[in-house]
Legacy VTK file of the C-alpha trace (Angstrom):
# vtk DataFile Version 3.0
C-alpha trace
ASCII
DATASET POLYDATA
POINTS 410 float
-52.500 25.099 10.826
-53.275 21.398 11.431
-51.729 20.456 8.096
-48.561 22.370 8.978
-48.325 20.683 12.385
-48.813 17.262 10.838
-46.119 18.009 8.270
-43.719 19.208 10.980
-44.334 16.033 12.983
-43.783 13.942 9.879
-40.511 15.722 9.115
-39.375 15.401 12.742
-40.233 11.690 12.767
-38.358 11.173 9.487
-35.301 12.984 10.780
-35.376 10.867 13.942
-35.558 7.683 11.862
-32.588 8.817 9.769
-30.581 9.710 12.872
-31.317 6.292 14.430
-30.322 4.504 11.250
-27.149 6.584 10.971
-26.211 5.738 14.557
-26.958 2.066 13.928
-24.856 1.998 10.774
-21.969 3.681 12.544
-22.076 1.185 15.397
-22.243 -1.653 12.898
-19.146 -0.354 11.092
-20.782 0.998 7.966
-17.857 3.323 8.305
-15.245 2.461 10.884
-15.696 4.478 14.040
-11.902 4.812 14.262
-11.497 6.826 11.052
-8.179 8.664 11.413
-8.470 12.419 11.963
-7.991 14.775 9.032
-4.406 16.054 8.944
-3.835 19.754 9.432
-2.808 21.573 6.265
-2.695 25.211 5.210
-6.432 25.061 4.556
-7.398 23.393 7.837
-7.730 19.934 6.307
-10.308 20.987 3.703
-7.953 20.210 0.810
-7.957 16.559 1.852
-11.631 16.478 2.807
-12.949 17.552 -0.598
-10.347 15.940 -2.845
-11.760 12.413 -3.127
-11.924 11.654 -6.830
-15.476 10.295 -6.587
-16.723 12.976 -4.200
-16.958 10.713 -1.129
-17.115 12.446 2.261
-16.614 11.017 5.773
-19.829 9.573 7.178
-20.199 12.255 9.849
-20.759 14.841 7.109
-24.209 13.364 6.538
-25.443 15.522 9.415
-24.515 18.609 7.392
-26.597 17.558 4.401
-29.436 19.803 3.249
-31.410 16.764 2.121
-34.212 15.353 4.270
-32.582 11.975 3.890
-28.898 12.719 3.413
-28.268 9.072 2.605
-30.792 8.854 -0.223
-28.127 8.063 -2.857
-27.173 4.939 -0.941
-30.810 4.021 -0.208
-31.905 4.409 -3.818
-28.783 2.796 -5.228
-28.748 -0.442 -3.233
-32.348 -1.555 -3.015
-33.957 -3.467 -0.135
-31.738 -6.564 -0.368
-28.295 -4.946 -0.196
-29.359 -2.011 1.975
-29.012 -4.120 5.120
-25.266 -4.509 4.473
-22.729 -1.931 5.606
-20.103 -0.564 3.222
-17.379 -3.016 4.245
-19.756 -5.904 3.675
-20.722 -4.460 0.282
-17.047 -4.471 -0.733
-16.703 -8.047 0.542
-19.556 -9.099 -1.759
-18.104 -7.219 -4.728
-14.807 -9.086 -4.306
-16.513 -12.201 -5.702
-17.348 -10.529 -9.044
-15.296 -10.815 -12.212
-14.235 -7.687 -14.068
-17.140 -7.696 -16.525
-19.738 -8.111 -13.781
-18.113 -5.429 -11.629
-18.058 -3.015 -14.565
-21.727 -3.628 -15.352
-22.727 -3.311 -11.700
-21.041 0.084 -11.447
-23.464 1.340 -14.113
-26.562 0.449 -12.086
-26.654 3.404 -9.676
-24.628 6.330 -8.395
-23.740 4.520 -5.183
-22.663 1.356 -7.002
-20.648 3.509 -9.409
-18.528 4.671 -6.455
-18.374 1.250 -4.786
-17.576 -0.490 -8.075
-14.596 1.790 -8.670
-12.996 1.101 -5.297
-9.400 0.688 -6.425
-8.644 -2.312 -4.216
-11.242 -4.381 -6.112
-9.519 -3.739 -9.436
-6.079 -4.279 -7.902
-7.118 -7.740 -6.735
-8.606 -8.594 -10.147
-5.393 -7.484 -11.860
-3.121 -9.454 -9.534
-5.200 -12.621 -9.823
-5.209 -12.543 -13.621
-1.874 -10.927 -14.487
0.218 -10.989 -11.297
2.329 -13.945 -12.442
2.775 -12.957 -16.076
3.345 -9.255 -15.422
1.669 -6.036 -16.523
2.314 -2.342 -17.083
0.562 -0.064 -14.586
-1.554 2.653 -16.216
-3.160 5.510 -14.222
-5.225 3.323 -11.874
-5.847 -0.354 -11.211
-9.006 -0.341 -13.325
-7.184 1.239 -16.260
-4.346 -1.236 -15.733
-6.683 -4.226 -15.889
-8.510 -3.001 -18.998
-5.391 -1.870 -20.900
-3.657 -5.190 -20.142
-6.749 -7.080 -21.257
-6.867 -5.119 -24.504
-3.143 -5.668 -25.130
-3.670 -9.416 -24.738
-6.671 -9.334 -27.081
-4.612 -7.552 -29.726
-1.829 -10.114 -29.333
-4.290 -12.984 -29.678
-5.839 -11.319 -32.724
-2.444 -11.020 -34.392
-1.677 -14.663 -33.610
-5.015 -15.851 -34.997
-4.799 -15.947 -38.797
-8.556 -16.474 -39.107
-9.252 -12.941 -37.886
-9.011 -10.595 -40.844
-9.496 -7.288 -39.098
-10.036 -6.341 -35.477
-9.922 -3.029 -33.657
-9.533 -2.388 -29.933
-9.224 0.993 -28.291
-8.489 2.059 -24.738
-9.892 5.193 -23.167
-8.578 6.095 -19.690
-11.227 6.209 -16.995
-12.355 9.712 -16.002
-13.855 9.706 -12.479
-17.177 11.450 -11.934
-17.747 13.135 -8.572
-21.020 12.006 -6.990
-22.770 14.163 -4.407
-24.242 12.804 -1.160
-21.976 9.772 -0.788
-20.996 9.458 2.883
-18.733 6.569 3.861
-15.801 6.231 6.219
-14.940 2.946 4.512
-14.501 4.535 1.075
-12.963 7.738 2.433
-10.387 6.138 4.754
-8.246 4.558 2.029
-8.245 7.846 0.114
-7.288 9.808 3.232
-4.438 7.454 4.125
-2.774 7.709 0.719
-3.155 11.455 0.117
-2.640 13.261 3.423
0.429 15.460 3.823
3.117 13.922 6.011
3.944 16.305 8.839
7.598 17.346 8.910
7.658 16.833 12.675
6.910 13.130 12.163
10.142 12.700 10.225
12.404 14.996 12.235
13.035 12.862 15.339
16.344 10.985 15.290
17.204 9.159 18.507
19.109 6.098 17.254
22.823 5.804 18.043
24.922 7.136 15.152
28.556 6.463 14.290
30.784 7.233 11.298
32.026 4.196 9.439
35.666 5.256 9.931
35.191 5.054 13.713
33.415 1.701 13.687
35.553 -1.310 14.617
34.529 -4.942 14.419
34.543 -5.146 18.213
32.251 -2.141 18.523
29.955 -3.480 15.823
29.621 -6.857 17.553
28.851 -5.072 20.809
25.794 -3.475 19.194
24.736 -6.744 17.577
25.067 -8.816 20.733
23.026 -6.309 22.730
20.394 -5.930 19.998
20.758 -2.133 19.815
19.771 -0.238 16.622
22.634 1.686 15.041
23.027 4.127 12.155
26.417 3.876 10.433
27.137 6.975 8.360
29.399 7.111 5.325
29.641 3.336 4.853
28.330 3.450 1.276
30.082 6.558 -0.056
32.618 4.548 -2.114
30.234 1.859 -3.305
29.878 1.736 -7.107
26.129 1.255 -6.568
25.853 4.766 -5.162
27.036 6.240 -8.451
25.514 3.706 -10.849
22.082 2.854 -9.535
19.419 4.880 -11.228
16.325 3.908 -13.174
18.044 3.567 -16.550
20.959 1.528 -15.185
18.769 -0.889 -13.227
16.485 -1.435 -16.233
19.485 -2.179 -18.448
21.105 -4.576 -15.972
17.912 -6.508 -15.297
16.368 -6.893 -18.749
13.811 -9.709 -18.903
14.255 -10.467 -15.202
11.158 -10.460 -12.980
11.175 -9.321 -9.359
8.614 -10.087 -6.673
6.523 -7.319 -5.102
4.013 -7.714 -2.277
1.680 -5.681 -0.110
0.079 -6.397 3.245
-3.266 -5.375 1.741
-3.035 -7.315 -1.532
-4.157 -10.966 -1.776
-1.292 -12.046 -4.058
2.221 -10.930 -4.996
3.064 -9.582 -8.441
6.005 -10.126 -10.758
7.508 -6.987 -12.250
10.382 -6.076 -14.486
12.261 -3.070 -13.145
10.916 -1.023 -16.057
7.288 -1.873 -15.246
7.828 -1.428 -11.526
9.383 2.019 -12.081
6.315 3.005 -14.088
4.098 1.738 -11.261
6.055 3.811 -8.709
5.764 6.949 -10.838
1.990 6.690 -11.325
0.478 4.912 -8.336
-1.311 6.573 -5.439
-2.667 3.996 -3.025
-2.829 3.274 0.655
-0.613 0.192 0.722
1.591 0.150 -2.407
3.202 -3.019 -3.668
6.695 -3.227 -2.225
9.430 -4.885 -4.293
11.184 -7.248 -1.912
13.230 -9.769 -3.896
15.641 -12.389 -2.597
16.830 -13.738 -5.973
18.478 -10.618 -7.406
22.042 -11.789 -6.650
21.462 -14.913 -8.733
19.402 -13.326 -11.502
21.351 -10.045 -11.754
24.880 -10.747 -10.447
26.114 -7.390 -11.760
24.024 -5.665 -9.076
25.772 -7.724 -6.409
29.135 -6.754 -7.904
28.179 -3.097 -7.466
28.528 -3.302 -3.690
29.746 -6.654 -2.326
33.506 -6.119 -2.552
33.172 -2.471 -1.497
31.131 -3.621 1.517
34.014 -5.782 2.715
36.276 -2.724 2.654
33.978 -0.129 4.205
32.345 -2.574 6.646
34.829 -5.417 7.299
32.575 -6.719 10.064
30.197 -7.861 7.298
32.877 -9.871 5.477
31.832 -13.515 5.724
35.465 -14.552 5.209
36.731 -12.503 8.161
38.239 -14.214 11.185
35.594 -13.028 13.624
33.286 -15.692 12.163
30.030 -13.766 12.549
28.373 -15.632 9.648
26.896 -18.472 11.682
24.471 -19.465 8.923
27.450 -20.611 6.859
27.742 -23.541 9.275
24.506 -24.962 7.874
26.269 -25.828 4.631
25.806 -24.724 1.048
22.193 -24.533 -0.111
20.757 -24.744 3.414
21.263 -21.245 4.746
18.168 -19.010 4.937
17.753 -16.090 2.562
20.087 -13.359 3.708
20.060 -10.550 1.152
17.316 -8.705 -0.669
16.915 -5.814 -3.032
14.101 -3.540 -1.844
12.283 -0.826 -3.799
9.103 1.107 -3.281
7.186 4.234 -4.243
6.382 7.027 -1.826
4.608 5.695 1.308
5.481 2.074 0.654
6.276 0.190 3.823
6.716 -3.108 5.576
4.523 -3.914 8.570
5.829 -3.915 12.121
7.571 -7.232 12.563
10.328 -9.177 14.263
12.768 -10.853 11.889
11.356 -14.369 11.292
14.826 -15.924 11.495
15.691 -13.922 14.628
18.627 -12.338 12.810
19.817 -8.749 12.686
18.802 -6.921 9.502
21.148 -4.252 8.166
19.782 -1.945 5.458
21.771 0.307 3.136
19.651 2.974 1.356
21.111 3.730 -2.075
18.474 6.077 -3.549
15.708 7.957 -1.725
14.823 7.934 1.971
13.556 5.285 4.337
12.215 5.833 7.847
12.609 3.208 10.560
10.474 3.086 13.698
11.785 0.897 16.525
10.202 -0.248 19.760
12.122 -2.056 22.528
11.769 -5.858 22.736
8.563 -6.818 24.514
6.917 -3.441 23.765
4.115 -3.528 21.246
3.662 -0.364 19.140
0.293 1.300 19.797
-2.431 -0.206 17.630
-0.319 -3.295 16.866
-1.384 -6.644 18.347
0.846 -9.668 17.692
-0.283 -13.226 18.353
1.325 -15.008 21.339
3.836 -16.800 19.080
4.502 -13.678 17.009
3.550 -15.313 13.704
0.559 -13.047 13.052
0.143 -9.328 13.624
-3.075 -7.333 13.685
-2.474 -3.680 12.867
-3.905 -0.811 10.791
-4.095 -1.581 7.060
-1.387 0.916 6.195
1.419 2.833 7.806
-0.412 6.008 6.773
-3.357 5.040 8.959
-0.983 4.160 11.804
0.735 7.554 11.530
-2.564 9.428 11.563
-4.085 7.426 14.403
-1.226 6.567 16.742
2.015 8.417 16.013
LINES 1 411
410 0 1 2 3 4 5 6 7 8 9 10 11 12 13 14 15 16 17 18 19 20 21 22 23 24 25 26 27 28 29 30 31 32 33 34 35 36 37 38 39 40 41 42 43 44 45 46 47 48 49 50 51 52 53 54 55 56 57 58 59 60 61 62 63 64 65 66 67 68 69 70 71 72 73 74 75 76 77 78 79 80 81 82 83 84 85 86 87 88 89 90 91 92 93 94 95 96 97 98 99 100 101 102 103 104 105 106 107 108 109 110 111 112 113 114 115 116 117 118 119 120 121 122 123 124 125 126 127 128 129 130 131 132 133 134 135 136 137 138 139 140 141 142 143 144 145 146 147 148 149 150 151 152 153 154 155 156 157 158 159 160 161 162 163 164 165 166 167 168 169 170 171 172 173 174 175 176 177 178 179 180 181 182 183 184 185 186 187 188 189 190 191 192 193 194 195 196 197 198 199 200 201 202 203 204 205 206 207 208 209 210 211 212 213 214 215 216 217 218 219 220 221 222 223 224 225 226 227 228 229 230 231 232 233 234 235 236 237 238 239 240 241 242 243 244 245 246 247 248 249 250 251 252 253 254 255 256 257 258 259 260 261 262 263 264 265 266 267 268 269 270 271 272 273 274 275 276 277 278 279 280 281 282 283 284 285 286 287 288 289 290 291 292 293 294 295 296 297 298 299 300 301 302 303 304 305 306 307 308 309 310 311 312 313 314 315 316 317 318 319 320 321 322 323 324 325 326 327 328 329 330 331 332 333 334 335 336 337 338 339 340 341 342 343 344 345 346 347 348 349 350 351 352 353 354 355 356 357 358 359 360 361 362 363 364 365 366 367 368 369 370 371 372 373 374 375 376 377 378 379 380 381 382 383 384 385 386 387 388 389 390 391 392 393 394 395 396 397 398 399 400 401 402 403 404 405 406 407 408 409
């Protein structure tokens, strides 16, 4: 009887210690306390909850564990030195490792296996080493880094006449699901790139709409002068770009030309050919995808400009810089001094640009050619929920991705 009571007290004390540590870790952002809620799907959110490729669960699920210490995988896998760090701090430390060190570290324990395969770490390694020269995306950022490395090794081997025979092989990474990994930090990025977008989020349309045939220059300038968003329908129906622009055509017209892609979450931009970027769009699944946003396309691929510029002057004469209304005030700055004023924009599903005000205080007009794009506007002087601009507007603090913003604030 005494032995049983002592054991019960010991178990109770241990559970209390675990609960205190869990509360402490939560307060210290081991997992963010503002983890977005699970979206509602046909299975009550369970499809998203249990779909993480490495088996990670939100931190609150630790209280459902059957283990005496539900966090034992983390405890055993970090050791006394790293155990004092929360998961975000662990990732910050791992950012300083090179690819070889990160790969070896991920073999040291089950917890470090999951942390070492955090896709953002391998994305940053890839962009730092191959962002300028270009690469072909393969399955995941880790696979991309390794396959690109191997391709370069093979090229060097072929160029080196002193190497008689060399063999490299690439095996795609196959994730292993690890039990008893609880982390909001690891789970959040997975949640924000895989949840199902609710149809109701995309159904609201409250921006003024007008057919292009009814739009006059005077009416157009009225909207511009008053800074009112406007949707002009039918303006692109006769543009050659609408019939021509598909993957094959764009690849053919832009051979050997690199375009710049960026992401608010990535440390560096990347240079892509259209062929490589199309492959990236087809295969990637990440929270904040790289967004092709290039200002040099008109110079590097003039045929793409020809596919819409003259037709634009006909369907939207208010955009004609040679028109008498003289709306093109930047032309007064002289040749070579005007700011960038046209871009080609591409992105995979869930790509986005952050909430912003145009840095040149101009009006931006976008013409979707393929796919769909959703705009969210807030009146001047009204900050979107969860978005905190600096007093001068140069910097903006907001959720890492638009997916997180949708889940948390929309």
